[in-house]
N, C-alpha and C positions, 0 to 999 in steps of 0.2 A: 391791217385790214386789206383785203383784196377785193376790189369792186369790179364787177363784170357788167357790161351793158347787155340787156336782154330785151328782145322785142316780143310782146304778147299781144297779138291782134294790133289794135291802134295805139297800144301803150309802149313806151320805152321806159324800162326800169333799170336803175343802177343799183345793183344788189351785191352784198357780201354773201355769196351763196354758201361758202364754207362755214362762215360764222352762223348763218341761219340754220344750216344743217346741224351744227353742234348743239344749238339751242333746243332743237326738236329731238335730239337724242337723249336729252335729260328727262327726268321723270316729271312730266307735265301734268298738272292737276286737271282732270277732265270729268265732266258730268257722267254719271252712270245710269241715268234714266233710260228707259227703253227707246225713246225717240232718238237720243244721242247714240246709243249703241247701234241702232239700225243704220244711222248715217255712216258711222265708222265702218261697219261691215260692208255696206254697198260700195263705199269709196275704195275698198281694197280690190274691187273687181272692175275698176274703170277701164275703158278701152285705152290702149297704149298712147294714142295721140293726146287724150285728156290727162292721163297720169303724167305724161312727160312735161306738161305745163308746170305742174307742181314741183316735180323733181328738178327741173331746170332752175327753179328759184330756191332750191334747198329744202323744200317742204315734202312731207309725206301726206298724201291725200287723206289717210285714215287717222291722222293725229291732228286733232283740231280742238283748241281750247274754248272756242266760242261758237256753239251750234244752236240755231233757233229753228223750230219747226212751226209752220203755220198750217192752216187747215188742210185736211186731205182734199185732193182733187181727183175724184174717181178712185182708182186703185193706187194712186201715187200720193206722195207727201211733198209739200213745198218746203224746202229748207233754205235758210240763209246762213252760211257758215263763214266765219272770218278767221283768217290765218295772218300771222305777223311775219314780216320779213325785215332783216337789217338792210336798209337802203333808202332810196329816194325815187320819186316819180320824176323822170326827166321830161317826158311828154305824154300826152294822151288825156282825153277827158270823157270820151263817150264809151259806153259799154261795148264790150266785145261780145258778139252774140252769134256764134256759128249756127245754133238752132234754138228754137224757142224754149226748150227745156233746160237750157244751160247758158248761164251768163256769168262772165268773170269781169270784175272791175277792181280798180285800186283807189284807195283814198288814204288820207292821214287818219290815224285812229281817233275816234271821237272822245274816248276816255281810255284810261289804262286799266280798267277793271279786269279784263280778261288777258292782258299781256302777261306772259309768264314772268315770274320774279327774276330779276337780274338780266332781262333781255336788253342787249346793247342798243343804243341809239345811233343814228336816226332809225325810226321805225315807220314802215308803211304797212297798210292793211290790204290784204287781198280778200275780196268778198266773192263768194261763189253762191249763186242763186240757182237752184236746180230742183227738178221734180224727180223723186226717187221712189222705187217700189219698196214695199214692206217685205223684208227678206228674213228677219230673225224668227225663230220658232215661237216666241211669246206673241200672242195676238195683240194687235193694236186696240186700245180701248179709248 
């Protein structure tokens, strides 16, 4: 295992980026509901500075096994999505919040329900809380 030290806002993460990347290249079981499909489509169009955060940790923003949508706020939808990383939290406790529509934080997984099968330990969870537009052709209901 090759661990790298990565700073994300106020967080310092020690991650095996290569191993995390390999895990996400596997066929990961993902929900196919419209809300989850919309999240994945929008995340393919992230600005480079936001996409880079995920890529630096070995993640693909649009490949997420644990997506939750909360009520719409105007023309946007509040999502909380959790990604898994092979690694540990070295330091950092407060949320990193460059703007109010986008928050990234890290924690230990609360349960292993959404962790892809065979994912190596130690595991940390990246939580992305964001307001996203509805972009897919099917209407939101």
